[in-house]
KEBA-924483 format. One record per residue (C-alpha): residue number from 1; residue in one letter; chain; x, y, z. Coordinates in Angstrom, 3 decimals, always signed. Layout:
N
<atom resi="NUM" resn="A" chain="A" east="X" north="Y" up="Z"/>
...
! end
This chain:
294
<atom resi="1" resn="M" chain="A" east="-115.169" north="-136.010" up="+31.343"/>
<atom resi="2" resn="E" chain="A" east="-114.265" north="-135.513" up="+34.990"/>
<atom resi="3" resn="I" chain="A" east="-110.710" north="-136.826" up="+34.552"/>
<atom resi="4" resn="F" chain="A" east="-110.047" north="-134.115" up="+31.945"/>
<atom resi="5" resn="K" chain="A" east="-111.819" north="-131.359" up="+33.915"/>
<atom resi="6" resn="N" chain="A" east="-109.466" north="-131.939" up="+36.850"/>
<atom resi="7" resn="E" chain="A" east="-106.422" north="-131.519" up="+34.595"/>
<atom resi="8" resn="I" chain="A" east="-107.854" north="-128.345" up="+33.033"/>
<atom resi="9" resn="L" chain="A" east="-108.387" north="-126.851" up="+36.501"/>
<atom resi="10" resn="N" chain="A" east="-104.751" north="-127.539" up="+37.443"/>
<atom resi="11" resn="L" chain="A" east="-103.240" north="-126.798" up="+34.050"/>
<atom resi="12" resn="K" chain="A" east="-99.621" north="-125.650" up="+33.862"/>
<atom resi="13" resn="K" chain="A" east="-98.193" north="-123.413" up="+31.131"/>
<atom resi="14" resn="S" chain="A" east="-97.200" north="-126.547" up="+29.193"/>
<atom resi="15" resn="A" chain="A" east="-97.492" north="-130.287" up="+29.786"/>
<atom resi="16" resn="T" chain="A" east="-97.352" north="-133.785" up="+28.334"/>
<atom resi="17" resn="F" chain="A" east="-100.338" north="-136.049" up="+28.946"/>
<atom resi="18" resn="M" chain="A" east="-100.366" north="-139.770" up="+28.322"/>
<atom resi="19" resn="L" chain="A" east="-103.818" north="-141.278" up="+27.749"/>
<atom resi="20" resn="F" chain="A" east="-103.833" north="-144.977" up="+28.556"/>
<atom resi="21" resn="A" chain="A" east="-106.691" north="-147.460" up="+28.037"/>
<atom resi="22" resn="D" chain="A" east="-107.406" north="-150.950" up="+26.806"/>
<atom resi="23" resn="N" chain="A" east="-109.430" north="-151.722" up="+23.675"/>
<atom resi="24" resn="R" chain="A" east="-112.747" north="-151.016" up="+25.382"/>
<atom resi="25" resn="I" chain="A" east="-112.078" north="-147.290" up="+25.036"/>
<atom resi="26" resn="S" chain="A" east="-111.275" north="-145.208" up="+21.955"/>
<atom resi="27" resn="L" chain="A" east="-108.100" north="-143.261" up="+22.689"/>
<atom resi="28" resn="I" chain="A" east="-108.382" north="-140.943" up="+19.703"/>
<atom resi="29" resn="E" chain="A" east="-111.991" north="-139.982" up="+20.520"/>
<atom resi="30" resn="N" chain="A" east="-110.968" north="-139.158" up="+24.084"/>
<atom resi="31" resn="A" chain="A" east="-107.951" north="-137.222" up="+22.816"/>
<atom resi="32" resn="K" chain="A" east="-110.294" north="-135.149" up="+20.646"/>
<atom resi="33" resn="I" chain="A" east="-112.543" north="-134.411" up="+23.634"/>
<atom resi="34" resn="F" chain="A" east="-109.545" north="-133.409" up="+25.772"/>
<atom resi="35" resn="T" chain="A" east="-108.130" north="-131.249" up="+22.972"/>
<atom resi="36" resn="S" chain="A" east="-111.455" north="-129.431" up="+22.577"/>
<atom resi="37" resn="M" chain="A" east="-111.474" north="-128.728" up="+26.313"/>
<atom resi="38" resn="L" chain="A" east="-107.864" north="-127.506" up="+26.272"/>
<atom resi="39" resn="I" chain="A" east="-108.400" north="-124.959" up="+23.502"/>
<atom resi="40" resn="N" chain="A" east="-112.053" north="-124.345" up="+24.423"/>
<atom resi="41" resn="E" chain="A" east="-113.303" north="-124.986" up="+20.906"/>
<atom resi="42" resn="F" chain="A" east="-115.828" north="-127.755" up="+20.490"/>
<atom resi="43" resn="N" chain="A" east="-115.458" north="-128.391" up="+16.797"/>
<atom resi="44" resn="T" chain="A" east="-116.552" north="-131.871" up="+15.699"/>
<atom resi="45" resn="D" chain="A" east="-113.523" north="-131.980" up="+13.383"/>
<atom resi="46" resn="I" chain="A" east="-110.996" north="-130.773" up="+15.937"/>
<atom resi="47" resn="L" chain="A" east="-108.092" north="-132.571" up="+14.219"/>
<atom resi="48" resn="T" chain="A" east="-108.318" north="-130.067" up="+11.351"/>
<atom resi="49" resn="H" chain="A" east="-107.874" north="-127.110" up="+13.722"/>
<atom resi="50" resn="P" chain="A" east="-104.754" north="-125.100" up="+12.721"/>
<atom resi="51" resn="D" chain="A" east="-103.326" north="-125.324" up="+16.245"/>
<atom resi="52" resn="V" chain="A" east="-103.811" north="-129.088" up="+16.498"/>
<atom resi="53" resn="S" chain="A" east="-101.430" north="-131.619" up="+14.930"/>
<atom resi="54" resn="Y" chain="A" east="-102.172" north="-135.341" up="+14.848"/>
<atom resi="55" resn="Y" chain="A" east="-99.536" north="-138.019" up="+14.162"/>
<atom resi="56" resn="P" chain="A" east="-100.952" north="-141.554" up="+13.758"/>
<atom resi="57" resn="E" chain="A" east="-97.414" north="-142.961" up="+13.517"/>
<atom resi="58" resn="L" chain="A" east="-94.514" north="-140.803" up="+14.715"/>
<atom resi="59" resn="K" chain="A" east="-91.426" north="-140.719" up="+12.495"/>
<atom resi="60" resn="I" chain="A" east="-88.154" north="-138.823" up="+12.885"/>
<atom resi="61" resn="N" chain="A" east="-89.204" north="-136.253" up="+10.255"/>
<atom resi="62" resn="D" chain="A" east="-92.374" north="-135.608" up="+12.258"/>
<atom resi="63" resn="V" chain="A" east="-90.288" north="-134.760" up="+15.329"/>
<atom resi="64" resn="R" chain="A" east="-88.219" north="-132.306" up="+13.278"/>
<atom resi="65" resn="E" chain="A" east="-91.487" north="-130.703" up="+12.174"/>
<atom resi="66" resn="I" chain="A" east="-92.703" north="-130.546" up="+15.786"/>
<atom resi="67" resn="I" chain="A" east="-89.442" north="-128.926" up="+16.962"/>
<atom resi="68" resn="I" chain="A" east="-89.838" north="-126.131" up="+14.404"/>
<atom resi="69" resn="S" chain="A" east="-93.579" north="-125.546" up="+14.780"/>
<atom resi="70" resn="S" chain="A" east="-93.717" north="-125.790" up="+18.584"/>
<atom resi="71" resn="V" chain="A" east="-91.705" north="-122.578" up="+19.026"/>
<atom resi="72" resn="E" chain="A" east="-94.092" north="-120.662" up="+16.768"/>
<atom resi="73" resn="S" chain="A" east="-97.111" north="-118.842" up="+18.181"/>
<atom resi="74" resn="P" chain="A" east="-100.537" north="-120.488" up="+17.927"/>
<atom resi="75" resn="Y" chain="A" east="-102.609" north="-119.402" up="+14.935"/>
<atom resi="76" resn="I" chain="A" east="-106.043" north="-118.715" up="+16.419"/>
<atom resi="77" resn="S" chain="A" east="-106.154" north="-120.172" up="+19.941"/>
<atom resi="78" resn="D" chain="A" east="-103.838" north="-119.663" up="+22.906"/>
<atom resi="79" resn="K" chain="A" east="-102.332" north="-123.174" up="+22.806"/>
<atom resi="80" resn="K" chain="A" east="-100.701" north="-125.658" up="+20.437"/>
<atom resi="81" resn="I" chain="A" east="-101.652" north="-129.308" up="+20.784"/>
<atom resi="82" resn="Y" chain="A" east="-99.717" north="-132.295" up="+19.440"/>
<atom resi="83" resn="I" chain="A" east="-101.544" north="-135.640" up="+19.521"/>
<atom resi="84" resn="I" chain="A" east="-99.285" north="-138.648" up="+18.981"/>
<atom resi="85" resn="D" chain="A" east="-100.947" north="-142.029" up="+18.533"/>
<atom resi="86" resn="S" chain="A" east="-99.605" north="-145.528" up="+19.250"/>
<atom resi="87" resn="I" chain="A" east="-96.677" north="-144.255" up="+21.291"/>
<atom resi="88" resn="E" chain="A" east="-96.051" north="-147.819" up="+22.515"/>
<atom resi="89" resn="T" chain="A" east="-95.071" north="-148.924" up="+18.990"/>
<atom resi="90" resn="T" chain="A" east="-93.015" north="-145.839" up="+18.117"/>
<atom resi="91" resn="K" chain="A" east="-89.398" north="-146.569" up="+17.213"/>
<atom resi="92" resn="K" chain="A" east="-86.620" north="-145.554" up="+19.588"/>
<atom resi="93" resn="E" chain="A" east="-85.056" north="-142.855" up="+17.369"/>
<atom resi="94" resn="P" chain="A" east="-88.142" north="-140.601" up="+17.038"/>
<atom resi="95" resn="L" chain="A" east="-89.050" north="-141.310" up="+20.673"/>
<atom resi="96" resn="N" chain="A" east="-85.642" north="-140.124" up="+21.916"/>
<atom resi="97" resn="A" chain="A" east="-85.857" north="-137.066" up="+19.679"/>
<atom resi="98" resn="L" chain="A" east="-89.339" north="-136.297" up="+21.034"/>
<atom resi="99" resn="L" chain="A" east="-88.011" north="-136.606" up="+24.572"/>
<atom resi="100" resn="K" chain="A" east="-85.825" north="-133.527" up="+24.044"/>
<atom resi="101" resn="V" chain="A" east="-88.928" north="-131.518" up="+23.091"/>
<atom resi="102" resn="I" chain="A" east="-91.147" north="-132.630" up="+25.973"/>
<atom resi="103" resn="E" chain="A" east="-88.339" north="-132.092" up="+28.510"/>
<atom resi="104" resn="E" chain="A" east="-88.339" north="-128.346" up="+27.818"/>
<atom resi="105" resn="P" chain="A" east="-91.509" north="-127.466" up="+25.901"/>
<atom resi="106" resn="S" chain="A" east="-92.304" north="-123.936" up="+24.828"/>
<atom resi="107" resn="P" chain="A" east="-95.050" north="-122.148" up="+26.787"/>
<atom resi="108" resn="N" chain="A" east="-98.629" north="-123.097" up="+25.804"/>
<atom resi="109" resn="V" chain="A" east="-97.488" north="-126.281" up="+24.053"/>
<atom resi="110" resn="F" chain="A" east="-99.242" north="-129.499" up="+25.072"/>
<atom resi="111" resn="F" chain="A" east="-98.539" north="-133.064" up="+24.012"/>
<atom resi="112" resn="I" chain="A" east="-101.161" north="-135.816" up="+24.192"/>
<atom resi="113" resn="L" chain="A" east="-99.594" north="-139.261" up="+23.850"/>
<atom resi="114" resn="L" chain="A" east="-101.878" north="-142.247" up="+23.251"/>
<atom resi="115" resn="T" chain="A" east="-100.961" north="-145.757" up="+24.334"/>
<atom resi="116" resn="R" chain="A" east="-102.488" north="-149.189" up="+24.907"/>
<atom resi="117" resn="R" chain="A" east="-99.528" north="-150.279" up="+27.042"/>
<atom resi="118" resn="L" chain="A" east="-97.440" north="-148.628" up="+29.735"/>
<atom resi="119" resn="E" chain="A" east="-94.326" north="-150.649" up="+28.860"/>
<atom resi="120" resn="I" chain="A" east="-92.692" north="-147.747" up="+27.020"/>
<atom resi="121" resn="L" chain="A" east="-89.524" north="-145.674" up="+27.294"/>
<atom resi="122" resn="E" chain="A" east="-89.297" north="-144.811" up="+31.004"/>
<atom resi="123" resn="T" chain="A" east="-87.898" north="-141.334" up="+30.377"/>
<atom resi="124" resn="V" chain="A" east="-90.946" north="-140.430" up="+28.265"/>
<atom resi="125" resn="K" chain="A" east="-93.345" north="-141.948" up="+30.788"/>
<atom resi="126" resn="S" chain="A" east="-91.744" north="-140.145" up="+33.740"/>
<atom resi="127" resn="R" chain="A" east="-92.230" north="-136.777" up="+32.030"/>
<atom resi="128" resn="S" chain="A" east="-95.902" north="-137.423" up="+31.298"/>
<atom resi="129" resn="I" chain="A" east="-99.068" north="-137.010" up="+33.317"/>
<atom resi="130" resn="I" chain="A" east="-100.642" north="-140.467" up="+32.931"/>
<atom resi="131" resn="L" chain="A" east="-104.434" north="-140.522" up="+32.662"/>
<atom resi="132" resn="N" chain="A" east="-105.807" north="-144.047" up="+33.014"/>
<atom resi="133" resn="L" chain="A" east="-109.090" north="-143.914" up="+31.108"/>
<atom resi="134" resn="N" chain="A" east="-109.983" north="-147.450" up="+32.203"/>
<atom resi="135" resn="L" chain="A" east="-110.893" north="-145.937" up="+35.577"/>
<atom resi="136" resn="T" chain="A" east="-113.674" north="-143.927" up="+33.914"/>
<atom resi="137" resn="L" chain="A" east="-115.627" north="-147.027" up="+32.858"/>
<atom resi="138" resn="N" chain="A" east="-119.227" north="-147.109" up="+34.052"/>
<atom resi="139" resn="T" chain="A" east="-119.442" north="-150.620" up="+35.523"/>
<atom resi="140" resn="K" chain="A" east="-123.160" north="-150.325" up="+36.324"/>
<atom resi="141" resn="L" chain="A" east="-123.932" north="-149.498" up="+32.707"/>
<atom resi="142" resn="I" chain="A" east="-121.883" north="-152.507" up="+31.586"/>
<atom resi="143" resn="E" chain="A" east="-123.678" north="-154.831" up="+34.012"/>
<atom resi="144" resn="E" chain="A" east="-127.091" north="-153.632" up="+32.793"/>
<atom resi="145" resn="N" chain="A" east="-126.104" north="-154.222" up="+29.161"/>
<atom resi="146" resn="L" chain="A" east="-123.649" north="-157.087" up="+29.573"/>
<atom resi="147" resn="E" chain="A" east="-124.842" north="-159.183" up="+26.623"/>
<atom resi="148" resn="M" chain="A" east="-124.584" north="-156.254" up="+24.201"/>
<atom resi="149" resn="F" chain="A" east="-121.254" north="-155.177" up="+25.740"/>
<atom resi="150" resn="N" chain="A" east="-119.812" north="-158.632" up="+25.034"/>
<atom resi="151" resn="F" chain="A" east="-121.300" north="-158.661" up="+21.540"/>
<atom resi="152" resn="L" chain="A" east="-119.643" north="-155.292" up="+20.840"/>
<atom resi="153" resn="E" chain="A" east="-116.198" north="-156.672" up="+21.795"/>
<atom resi="154" resn="N" chain="A" east="-116.274" north="-155.041" up="+25.252"/>
<atom resi="155" resn="N" chain="A" east="-115.950" north="-151.658" up="+23.577"/>
<atom resi="156" resn="M" chain="A" east="-117.385" north="-148.935" up="+25.813"/>
<atom resi="157" resn="D" chain="A" east="-117.629" north="-146.385" up="+23.012"/>
<atom resi="158" resn="Y" chain="A" east="-119.680" north="-148.795" up="+20.927"/>
<atom resi="159" resn="L" chain="A" east="-121.924" north="-149.561" up="+23.892"/>
<atom resi="160" resn="N" chain="A" east="-122.578" north="-145.865" up="+24.536"/>
<atom resi="161" resn="M" chain="A" east="-123.289" north="-145.440" up="+20.836"/>
<atom resi="162" resn="Y" chain="A" east="-125.821" north="-148.279" up="+20.969"/>
<atom resi="163" resn="I" chain="A" east="-127.531" north="-147.052" up="+24.156"/>
<atom resi="164" resn="S" chain="A" east="-127.946" north="-143.541" up="+22.736"/>
<atom resi="165" resn="K" chain="A" east="-129.837" north="-144.968" up="+19.728"/>
<atom resi="166" resn="K" chain="A" east="-131.340" north="-148.047" up="+21.375"/>
<atom resi="167" resn="D" chain="A" east="-134.943" north="-147.080" up="+20.617"/>
<atom resi="168" resn="R" chain="A" east="-134.137" north="-146.734" up="+16.910"/>
<atom resi="169" resn="V" chain="A" east="-132.184" north="-149.972" up="+16.508"/>
<atom resi="170" resn="D" chain="A" east="-133.949" north="-153.177" up="+15.488"/>
<atom resi="171" resn="L" chain="A" east="-131.171" north="-155.746" up="+15.843"/>
<atom resi="172" resn="E" chain="A" east="-132.898" north="-158.237" up="+13.537"/>
<atom resi="173" resn="V" chain="A" east="-132.514" north="-155.823" up="+10.613"/>
<atom resi="174" resn="Y" chain="A" east="-128.705" north="-155.913" up="+10.853"/>
<atom resi="175" resn="K" chain="A" east="-128.203" north="-159.677" up="+10.904"/>
<atom resi="176" resn="V" chain="A" east="-126.467" north="-161.076" up="+7.802"/>
<atom resi="177" resn="E" chain="A" east="-126.983" north="-164.375" up="+6.036"/>
<atom resi="178" resn="S" chain="A" east="-124.945" north="-164.266" up="+2.830"/>
<atom resi="179" resn="L" chain="A" east="-121.473" north="-163.576" up="+1.458"/>
<atom resi="180" resn="D" chain="A" east="-122.644" north="-160.358" up="-0.216"/>
<atom resi="181" resn="E" chain="A" east="-124.076" north="-159.086" up="+3.061"/>
<atom resi="182" resn="I" chain="A" east="-120.837" north="-159.936" up="+4.888"/>
<atom resi="183" resn="I" chain="A" east="-118.754" north="-157.957" up="+2.400"/>
<atom resi="184" resn="S" chain="A" east="-121.187" north="-155.030" up="+2.326"/>
<atom resi="185" resn="S" chain="A" east="-121.321" north="-154.788" up="+6.137"/>
<atom resi="186" resn="I" chain="A" east="-117.523" north="-154.876" up="+6.493"/>
<atom resi="187" resn="K" chain="A" east="-117.105" north="-152.219" up="+3.792"/>
<atom resi="188" resn="N" chain="A" east="-119.730" north="-149.933" up="+5.348"/>
<atom resi="189" resn="Y" chain="A" east="-118.057" north="-150.198" up="+8.743"/>
<atom resi="190" resn="F" chain="A" east="-114.640" north="-149.155" up="+7.419"/>
<atom resi="191" resn="D" chain="A" east="-116.230" north="-146.357" up="+5.376"/>
<atom resi="192" resn="E" chain="A" east="-118.063" north="-144.845" up="+8.341"/>
<atom resi="193" resn="I" chain="A" east="-118.396" north="-145.875" up="+11.973"/>
<atom resi="194" resn="N" chain="A" east="-121.836" north="-145.328" up="+13.471"/>
<atom resi="195" resn="V" chain="A" east="-124.158" north="-147.442" up="+15.607"/>
<atom resi="196" resn="F" chain="A" east="-125.759" north="-149.064" up="+12.562"/>
<atom resi="197" resn="T" chain="A" east="-122.533" north="-149.987" up="+10.757"/>
<atom resi="198" resn="V" chain="A" east="-120.954" north="-151.210" up="+14.011"/>
<atom resi="199" resn="I" chain="A" east="-123.833" north="-153.599" up="+14.768"/>
<atom resi="200" resn="S" chain="A" east="-124.008" north="-154.831" up="+11.173"/>
<atom resi="201" resn="Y" chain="A" east="-120.220" north="-155.373" up="+11.154"/>
<atom resi="202" resn="Q" chain="A" east="-120.363" north="-157.400" up="+14.376"/>
<atom resi="203" resn="Y" chain="A" east="-123.118" north="-159.609" up="+12.967"/>
<atom resi="204" resn="A" chain="A" east="-121.172" north="-159.992" up="+9.707"/>
<atom resi="205" resn="I" chain="A" east="-118.004" north="-161.198" up="+11.448"/>
<atom resi="206" resn="D" chain="A" east="-120.033" north="-163.423" up="+13.745"/>
<atom resi="207" resn="Y" chain="A" east="-121.707" north="-165.061" up="+10.736"/>
<atom resi="208" resn="L" chain="A" east="-118.405" north="-165.285" up="+8.842"/>
<atom resi="209" resn="V" chain="A" east="-116.530" north="-167.006" up="+11.670"/>
<atom resi="210" resn="K" chain="A" east="-119.353" north="-169.492" up="+12.253"/>
<atom resi="211" resn="N" chain="A" east="-119.932" north="-170.352" up="+8.589"/>
<atom resi="212" resn="I" chain="A" east="-116.669" north="-169.898" up="+6.681"/>
<atom resi="213" resn="R" chain="A" east="-115.700" north="-173.555" up="+7.098"/>
<atom resi="214" resn="F" chain="A" east="-118.888" north="-174.522" up="+5.221"/>
<atom resi="215" resn="M" chain="A" east="-118.297" north="-172.122" up="+2.318"/>
<atom resi="216" resn="K" chain="A" east="-117.387" north="-173.259" up="-1.182"/>
<atom resi="217" resn="E" chain="A" east="-113.765" north="-172.754" up="-2.200"/>
<atom resi="218" resn="I" chain="A" east="-114.752" north="-170.215" up="-4.876"/>
<atom resi="219" resn="D" chain="A" east="-116.659" north="-168.162" up="-2.262"/>
<atom resi="220" resn="I" chain="A" east="-113.603" north="-168.098" up="+0.014"/>
<atom resi="221" resn="I" chain="A" east="-111.478" north="-166.849" up="-2.898"/>
<atom resi="222" resn="I" chain="A" east="-114.050" north="-164.114" up="-3.599"/>
<atom resi="223" resn="L" chain="A" east="-114.119" north="-163.242" up="+0.107"/>
<atom resi="224" resn="K" chain="A" east="-110.309" north="-162.884" up="+0.243"/>
<atom resi="225" resn="D" chain="A" east="-110.241" north="-160.589" up="-2.785"/>
<atom resi="226" resn="E" chain="A" east="-113.089" north="-158.429" up="-1.483"/>
<atom resi="227" resn="L" chain="A" east="-111.542" north="-158.156" up="+1.974"/>
<atom resi="228" resn="L" chain="A" east="-108.215" north="-157.058" up="+0.510"/>
<atom resi="229" resn="S" chain="A" east="-109.947" north="-154.366" up="-1.545"/>
<atom resi="230" resn="I" chain="A" east="-111.558" north="-153.054" up="+1.657"/>
<atom resi="231" resn="L" chain="A" east="-108.671" north="-153.388" up="+4.115"/>
<atom resi="232" resn="L" chain="A" east="-105.680" north="-152.379" up="+1.979"/>
<atom resi="233" resn="V" chain="A" east="-105.612" north="-148.609" up="+1.514"/>
<atom resi="234" resn="G" chain="A" east="-103.464" north="-147.658" up="-1.498"/>
<atom resi="235" resn="N" chain="A" east="-99.978" north="-146.653" up="-0.362"/>
<atom resi="236" resn="D" chain="A" east="-101.059" north="-146.007" up="+3.231"/>
<atom resi="237" resn="N" chain="A" east="-99.317" north="-148.905" up="+4.972"/>
<atom resi="238" resn="K" chain="A" east="-100.205" north="-147.700" up="+8.485"/>
<atom resi="239" resn="K" chain="A" east="-103.920" north="-147.414" up="+7.707"/>
<atom resi="240" resn="S" chain="A" east="-103.900" north="-150.823" up="+6.010"/>
<atom resi="241" resn="R" chain="A" east="-102.251" north="-152.439" up="+9.041"/>
<atom resi="242" resn="D" chain="A" east="-104.716" north="-150.744" up="+11.389"/>
<atom resi="243" resn="R" chain="A" east="-107.691" north="-151.994" up="+9.376"/>
<atom resi="244" resn="I" chain="A" east="-106.348" north="-155.535" up="+9.206"/>
<atom resi="245" resn="K" chain="A" east="-105.667" north="-155.480" up="+12.948"/>
<atom resi="246" resn="I" chain="A" east="-109.250" north="-154.380" up="+13.668"/>
<atom resi="247" resn="F" chain="A" east="-110.635" north="-157.081" up="+11.368"/>
<atom resi="248" resn="M" chain="A" east="-108.435" north="-159.800" up="+12.890"/>
<atom resi="249" resn="N" chain="A" east="-109.254" north="-158.675" up="+16.433"/>
<atom resi="250" resn="T" chain="A" east="-112.982" north="-158.978" up="+15.777"/>
<atom resi="251" resn="C" chain="A" east="-112.606" north="-162.391" up="+14.121"/>
<atom resi="252" resn="I" chain="A" east="-110.490" north="-163.681" up="+17.004"/>
<atom resi="253" resn="N" chain="A" east="-112.941" north="-162.265" up="+19.544"/>
<atom resi="254" resn="K" chain="A" east="-115.841" north="-164.155" up="+17.904"/>
<atom resi="255" resn="Y" chain="A" east="-113.769" north="-167.300" up="+17.278"/>
<atom resi="256" resn="S" chain="A" east="-112.626" north="-167.505" up="+20.921"/>
<atom resi="257" resn="K" chain="A" east="-116.241" north="-167.920" up="+22.033"/>
<atom resi="258" resn="F" chain="A" east="-116.498" north="-171.303" up="+20.275"/>
<atom resi="259" resn="K" chain="A" east="-116.284" north="-174.467" up="+22.362"/>
<atom resi="260" resn="N" chain="A" east="-113.686" north="-175.888" up="+19.978"/>
<atom resi="261" resn="F" chain="A" east="-111.221" north="-173.177" up="+18.989"/>
<atom resi="262" resn="H" chain="A" east="-108.419" north="-175.449" up="+17.763"/>
<atom resi="263" resn="Y" chain="A" east="-106.663" north="-172.759" up="+15.713"/>
<atom resi="264" resn="L" chain="A" east="-106.865" north="-169.813" up="+18.117"/>
<atom resi="265" resn="D" chain="A" east="-103.100" north="-169.749" up="+18.778"/>
<atom resi="266" resn="E" chain="A" east="-102.417" north="-169.756" up="+15.051"/>
<atom resi="267" resn="L" chain="A" east="-104.815" north="-166.850" up="+14.471"/>
<atom resi="268" resn="L" chain="A" east="-103.217" north="-164.900" up="+17.321"/>
<atom resi="269" resn="E" chain="A" east="-99.773" north="-165.444" up="+15.782"/>
<atom resi="270" resn="Y" chain="A" east="-100.953" north="-163.880" up="+12.528"/>
<atom resi="271" resn="K" chain="A" east="-102.364" north="-160.898" up="+14.384"/>
<atom resi="272" resn="L" chain="A" east="-99.100" north="-160.408" up="+16.272"/>
<atom resi="273" resn="S" chain="A" east="-97.232" north="-160.434" up="+12.945"/>
<atom resi="274" resn="I" chain="A" east="-99.073" north="-157.374" up="+11.607"/>
<atom resi="275" resn="N" chain="A" east="-96.444" north="-154.872" up="+12.773"/>
<atom resi="276" resn="A" chain="A" east="-93.552" north="-157.012" up="+11.534"/>
<atom resi="277" resn="N" chain="A" east="-92.037" north="-156.726" up="+8.075"/>
<atom resi="278" resn="V" chain="A" east="-94.590" north="-159.016" up="+6.404"/>
<atom resi="279" resn="N" chain="A" east="-96.604" north="-159.006" up="+3.205"/>
<atom resi="280" resn="L" chain="A" east="-100.086" north="-157.956" up="+4.342"/>
<atom resi="281" resn="K" chain="A" east="-101.809" north="-159.690" up="+1.451"/>
<atom resi="282" resn="T" chain="A" east="-100.115" north="-163.007" up="+2.290"/>
<atom resi="283" resn="L" chain="A" east="-100.871" north="-162.534" up="+5.986"/>
<atom resi="284" resn="M" chain="A" east="-104.574" north="-162.029" up="+5.233"/>
<atom resi="285" resn="F" chain="A" east="-104.660" north="-165.114" up="+2.994"/>
<atom resi="286" resn="L" chain="A" east="-103.114" north="-167.237" up="+5.758"/>
<atom resi="287" resn="F" chain="A" east="-105.495" north="-165.830" up="+8.350"/>
<atom resi="288" resn="I" chain="A" east="-108.607" north="-166.565" up="+6.245"/>
<atom resi="289" resn="N" chain="A" east="-107.315" north="-170.040" up="+5.368"/>
<atom resi="290" resn="T" chain="A" east="-106.863" north="-170.841" up="+9.054"/>
<atom resi="291" resn="L" chain="A" east="-110.279" north="-169.433" up="+9.893"/>
<atom resi="292" resn="S" chain="A" east="-111.846" north="-171.732" up="+7.295"/>
<atom resi="293" resn="K" chain="A" east="-110.291" north="-174.936" up="+8.691"/>
<atom resi="294" resn="N" chain="A" east="-112.679" north="-177.522" up="+10.124"/>
! end
C-alpha cells in the first residue's frame, strides 16, 4: 500500500505508528501487511514471526514483557515489531506504562498501535505517526459495487475479497432458509473467514433478523444455545466479547435497514454494554429476545 511505502522510505531508527480506520477496513490485516514490509518478510502468518509480538488486549504485565524484550536484539530480522490492538479501549495504567517505552524506544524497535477512534490519551497520540487508512478507500470501486458493499456491511476488505472471486461466486448458493443453515453459516464464518463464509454469514444474519419474530419459541431457545456455543470461547473473555460484538454489529446493521426498527436503540444499548462488567450469556439472551419482538 502506498501509505506504508511512504513511511518505509522515510523510516527512522525507531518509531510508533498508529493505524486508524473505521469498520470498513481491517486494522489487523493492514498491520500484518505493514509489518511484512517493515521486516521485508512476506510470510502469510507474520504474527508467528519471532521478532513480531501481537497484543489483542494490552495489560500491565504485557508492558513489563515489552520493556524487557524491546532492549534485546532481534532474533532473525533487523527489527522488532510490537502490534497492539484496540488501543482506544486500553486501560490507563498499561497505557501510561507503555508511554514510557515509546518515548525512548530502543533502536530498531517499532510499535504499531491499532485504533477505531482517535479520542485516546493525548500523550500517546502525540508520539505516534498517525496513518488514516480511511483515506486509502477506493471510492470508484465502491460506487461500481455499491449494492454488494452495503450488503457486506460497508467492509472494504470483504468487498475486495468478493471482487477477487466474483466469477466463482454464485450468490444464490449461499442464501439460507432454515434455522440449521443459519447456525451452520454463523459457525463457519467464525471458524474461518473467506469470501464464501462471509457471504453465507451475511445472508444468514439477514434471514435471521427478518424471520426471528416468526420463529417458534423452542427454535429461539435452540438458536440462543447454539449461538452461545459458537460465540463464547472457553476462558478467552476477550475473544468471546469480540465475537459477540461482531455478531451484534451485523444484526444491528441488517435491522437498521427495516422501515420499522422500533427496538434499534435497545439493541444498540446491548452492544455498547459488551465491554462493561456484564454477563455475556445474559447479554446475548436479552439481545436475541429484543430482536425477536414484533
